[in-house]
C-alpha positions in Angstrom: 132.8 148.0 45.0 135.5 146.4 47.2 135.6 149.5 49.4 131.8 149.4 50.1 132.0 145.7 50.9 134.7 146.3 53.5 132.8 149.2 55.0 129.6 147.2 55.2 131.4 144.4 56.9 133.0 146.7 59.4 129.6 148.4 60.1 128.0 144.9 60.6 130.9 143.9 62.9 130.5 147.1 64.9 126.7 146.5 65.2 127.3 142.9 66.2 129.8 144.0 68.9 127.4 146.7 70.3 124.4 144.4 70.4 126.4 141.6 72.0 127.8 143.9 74.6 124.3 145.1 75.4 123.0 141.6 75.7 125.9 140.6 77.9 125.5 143.7 80.0 121.8 143.1 80.6 122.5 139.4 81.4 125.2 140.5 83.9 122.8 143.1 85.5 120.0 140.5 85.7 122.4 137.9 87.3 123.7 140.5 89.7 120.2 141.4 90.8 119.4 137.7 91.2 122.4 137.2 93.4 121.5 139.9 95.8 118.0 138.6 96.3 117.6 137.6 99.9 116.3 134.2 100.9 113.4 133.8 103.3 113.1 130.8 105.6 109.7 130.5 107.2 109.9 128.8 110.6 106.2 128.8 111.0 104.0 129.8 113.9 104.9 129.1 117.5 102.3 128.9 120.3 103.6 129.7 123.7 101.7 129.4 127.0 101.8 132.5 129.1 102.2 132.3 132.9 99.0 131.9 134.8 98.5 135.1 136.9 95.4 133.9 138.8 93.1 134.2 135.8 92.5 132.1 132.7 95.4 130.5 131.0 96.7 132.7 128.1 98.9 132.1 125.1 100.6 133.9 122.3 101.0 132.8 118.7 104.1 134.2 117.0 105.0 133.7 113.3 108.7 133.9 112.5 110.5 134.2 109.2 114.2 134.6 108.7 115.7 136.8 106.0 119.1 135.2 105.1 121.8 135.8 102.6 121.3 133.9 99.3 124.3 131.7 99.9 123.0 130.6 103.3 119.4 129.7 102.3 120.2 126.0 101.6 122.2 125.7 104.9 119.3 127.1 106.9 116.8 124.7 105.2 119.1 121.9 106.4 119.0 123.0 110.1 115.4 124.1 110.3 114.6 121.7 113.2 117.5 123.1 115.2 116.3 126.7 114.4 112.7 125.9 115.5 114.0 124.4 118.8 116.1 127.5 119.5 113.2 129.9 118.7 110.7 128.0 120.9 113.2 127.8 123.8 113.9 131.6 123.6 110.2 132.4 123.4 109.4 130.1 126.4 112.1 131.8 128.4 110.7 135.3 127.5 107.2 134.1 128.5 108.4 132.9 131.9 110.0 136.3 132.5 106.8 138.1 131.6 108.2 139.6 128.5 105.5 138.3 126.2 102.5 139.6 128.2 99.8 141.5 126.3 100.6 145.2 126.3 104.2 144.5 127.5 105.7 143.0 124.5 108.7 144.7 123.0 109.0 143.4 119.4 112.5 144.8 119.0 113.6 142.9 122.0 112.1 139.7 120.6 113.7 140.2 117.2 117.1 141.0 118.8 117.1 138.0 121.1 116.1 135.6 118.3 118.7 137.2 115.9 121.4 136.8 118.5 120.5 133.1 119.0 120.3 132.3 115.3 123.5 134.2 114.5 125.4 131.9 116.9 124.4 128.9 114.6 125.3 130.6 111.3 127.3 133.9 111.8 127.0 136.6 109.1 124.1 134.7 107.4 121.0 136.2 108.9 119.9 139.7 107.8 116.7 140.0 109.8 114.2 138.2 111.9 110.7 139.0 110.8 107.7 138.6 113.0 104.9 137.8 110.6 102.1 137.2 113.2 101.5 138.1 116.8 98.3 137.0 118.3 97.3 136.8 122.0 94.6 134.4 123.3 
């Protein structure tokens, strides 16, 4: 009788150990997956006037969202006005140079230019610049 009590207790202890390690393991996997989730900072839509080439005045609307590291998401929310100023300045410069003209827009160039500018404010924090809207009028 004593022997079976000890074996039951050891079996129960083993089961408790296995179930707790599974629970801890799944919690660690869930937390690890949560940590690697990127943060997205929507800067909104920017309307930029295009140079007048003798015809009607034109414009472009560009929606910009930043994909940032999870640790940097709070920092980027704090400097959103500075980010918007940087983006609109870069877009206006590109428009003045004719780089945003319909049919002549290189999206990779826009993304690269904006990524370079934002990376100067917060190095190693931006994963990608996403263009969520591009509309000419």
